[in-house]
C-alpha positions in Angstrom: 0.0 -0.1 0.1 1.5 3.6 -0.7 2.2 5.6 1.8 -0.1 8.7 0.9 -2.9 6.1 1.2 -1.8 4.9 4.5 -1.6 8.4 6.0 -5.0 9.1 4.5 -6.0 6.1 6.5 -5.0 7.5 9.1 -6.5 10.3 9.2 -9.9 9.2 9.2 -9.2 7.0 11.5 -7.7 9.8 13.7 -10.9 11.8 13.5 -13.1 9.4 13.8 -12.8 9.0 17.8 -10.9 12.5 18.9 -13.6 13.4 20.7 -13.7 10.3 23.0 -9.9 10.1 23.0 -9.9 14.1 24.4 -12.4 13.0 27.0 -10.7 10.0 28.2 -7.4 12.3 28.7 -9.5 14.9 30.7 -10.6 11.6 32.9 -6.9 10.7 33.4 -6.1 14.2 34.5 -9.1 14.1 36.7 -8.0 10.8 38.6 -3.9 11.1 38.5 -3.7 14.8 39.0 -6.3 16.9 40.2 -10.2 17.3 40.5 -10.3 21.2 40.7 -8.4 21.3 37.0 -11.4 22.9 35.5 -12.1 26.1 33.8 -15.6 26.3 35.7 -14.2 26.1 39.0 -11.8 29.2 38.4 -14.7 31.8 39.9 -15.4 29.4 43.0 -16.0 31.5 45.8 -14.7 28.9 48.0 -11.3 30.0 49.8 -10.3 26.3 50.9 -10.5 23.6 48.1 -10.5 20.1 49.8 -10.6 16.7 47.8 -12.1 13.6 49.1 -10.6 11.6 46.5 -12.7 8.3 46.7 -12.3 7.9 42.8 -8.4 6.3 43.8 -9.7 4.3 46.5 -12.3 3.0 44.1 -9.5 2.4 41.3 -7.3 0.5 43.4 -10.3 -1.8 44.9 -11.0 -2.5 41.5 -7.2 -3.5 40.5 -7.3 -5.5 43.6 -10.3 -7.7 42.7 -8.8 -7.9 39.5 -5.7 -9.3 40.6 -7.0 -11.8 42.8 -9.6 -12.9 40.1 -8.1 -12.5 36.7 -9.9 -12.8 33.4 -8.9 -16.2 31.6 -9.5 -17.2 28.3 -11.1 -20.7 28.0 -10.7 -22.5 24.6 -13.6 -24.3 23.3 -13.3 -26.4 20.2 -15.8 -26.8 17.8 -15.7 -30.6 17.1 -16.1 -31.8 21.0 -13.8 -34.6 19.6 -10.8 -32.0 19.9 -11.4 -31.6 23.5 -7.8 -32.7 24.4 -6.6 -29.6 22.1 -8.6 -27.1 23.3 -6.9 -28.2 27.3 -3.1 -27.8 25.4 -4.1 -24.5 24.2 -5.1 -23.5 27.6 -2.3 -24.8 29.2 0.1 -23.1 26.7 -1.8 -19.3 27.0 -1.6 -19.4 30.7 1.9 -20.5 31.0 2.7 -17.7 28.7 0.3 -15.4 30.6 2.6 -15.4 33.6 5.5 -14.0 32.5 6.5 -10.5 34.0 6.0 -8.6 30.9 2.7 -9.8 30.2 1.6 -9.2 33.6 2.9 -6.0 33.3 1.3 -4.8 30.3 -1.9 -6.3 31.6 -1.9 -4.7 34.7 -1.3 -1.2 32.9 -4.3 -1.7 30.2 -6.8 -2.4 33.3 -5.8 0.5 35.3 -6.3 2.8 32.3 -9.5 1.1 31.3 -10.6 1.7 34.7 -9.5 5.4 34.8 -10.6 6.5 31.2 -12.6 3.5 29.7 -9.4 3.0 27.0 -6.8 0.5 27.7 -4.2 -1.7 25.2 -1.4 -3.9 25.0 0.3 -5.2 21.9 0.5 -8.9 21.3 3.8 -10.3 19.7 6.0 -13.6 19.5 9.6 -14.4 19.7 11.4 -17.5 19.5 11.8 -19.4 23.0 15.9 -19.7 22.7 18.7 -18.8 20.1 19.5 -22.3 19.8 19.9 -23.3 16.2 16.8 -25.7 14.9 14.6 -24.4 17.8 11.2 -22.8 16.1 9.4 -22.6 19.2 8.0 -19.3 19.8 6.3 -17.8 22.7 3.4 -15.3 23.2 4.7 -12.0 24.4 2.7 -8.5 25.5 3.7 -5.0 25.4 2.3 -2.3 27.4 1.2 0.8 25.8 1.1 3.9 27.8 -1.8 6.3 27.3 -3.6 4.1 24.7 -6.2 6.6 24.6 -3.9 8.9 22.8 -1.5 6.5 21.0 -3.9 3.7 19.7 -6.3 4.4 16.5 -8.7 1.7 15.8 -10.4 1.6 12.2 -13.2 4.2 11.8 -15.6 1.7 11.0 -15.1 -0.5 13.9 -18.2 -0.7 15.9 -17.7 -3.7 18.4 -16.2 -2.8 21.9 -13.2 -4.8 21.5 -12.7 -3.9 18.2 -12.5 -7.6 16.9 -14.6 -6.1 13.9 -11.4 -3.7 13.2 -9.5 -4.0 9.5 -6.8 -1.9 10.7 -5.4 -0.2 13.6 -2.3 2.2 14.2 0.0 2.3 17.0 1.7 5.6 17.3 5.2 6.2 19.1 7.1 9.3 19.1 10.8 9.6 18.8 13.7 12.0 19.3 15.9 12.4 16.8 18.6 10.1 18.4 15.7 7.7 19.2 14.7 7.8 15.4 18.3 7.1 13.9 18.6 3.7 16.4 15.1 2.6 15.3 16.4 3.2 11.3 19.5 1.1 12.3 17.8 -1.5 13.9 15.7 -2.0 10.9 17.5 -1.3 8.1 21.3 -2.1 9.4 22.2 1.5 8.3 22.3 5.0 10.4 21.1 8.0 9.0 23.5 10.8 9.3 20.8 13.4 10.0 16.5 13.5 10.1 14.9 16.5 8.3 11.5 16.7 6.8 13.0 16.3 3.5 13.9 12.6 4.1 10.0 11.6 4.5 8.2 11.1 1.3 5.5 13.3 0.5 3.5 14.4 2.0 5.4 15.3 5.2 2.5 16.6 6.9 -1.3 14.8 6.5 -4.3 17.0 6.8 -4.8 16.5 10.4 -1.3 14.9 11.7 2.2 16.2 11.6 4.6 13.3 11.3 7.8 15.2 11.6 6.8 18.0 14.2 9.1 21.5 15.2 9.7 20.2 18.7 12.4 17.4 17.4 9.5 14.7 17.4 9.1 12.2 14.9 6.0 10.1 14.9 6.3 6.6 14.1 3.2 4.0 13.1 3.0 0.4 13.4 -0.1 -0.2 11.3 -1.9 -3.6 11.5 -4.0 -4.5 8.4 -6.6 -7.7 7.9 -7.7 -8.5 4.4 -10.4 -11.2 3.8 -8.8 -13.8 1.2 -11.2 -16.4 -0.2 -10.0 -19.5 -1.1 -11.0 -23.3 -2.0 -9.4 -26.2 -0.5 -9.4 -29.6 -2.5 
């Protein structure tokens, strides 16, 4: 897919839920920083502004309940004769789910979901070992900070869990040195300098600047799904 088309799709997804993301960001500020950060309260006649922060206590209680009673997937086979295969998948998934990085990603996503209603993590796989011939792979999770501001789902997705989305973009910002390290890791060559002229046109989409003036460069990892019909004889 051409870069210009990808950016045009990102614009649509960016605009589709912008209001929801802004409200989620306000909820994060309200929960973690201050409950008095509101323009409507600037003219309040109260001399003393105290906070009875019941939200933080309620949030800790919900997180504690989730840790004590975690949500677990249960694989169900369509063919009842393959019950053993479903049990094997249950065991594999739960074994990989106990890793430290996966637990951190789940806790962070659950915390954001409780506070602002939007949390996410990124699934990826890696080889279990570096031994030659060992093709075993394990499922890992990577945490996504402030998913409400960095995860952009397909504008046409309607389900709550976004399982009907045909694409998803995860946005990360880099400094110039961080961007150079990323390019070197992906291509094996380290660029001498970074300038907007190095980016394919357009350097800026209709609503989102990819190379900003604050020495930040935005890189999006875009996942796409495509339905392919095939016949098996």
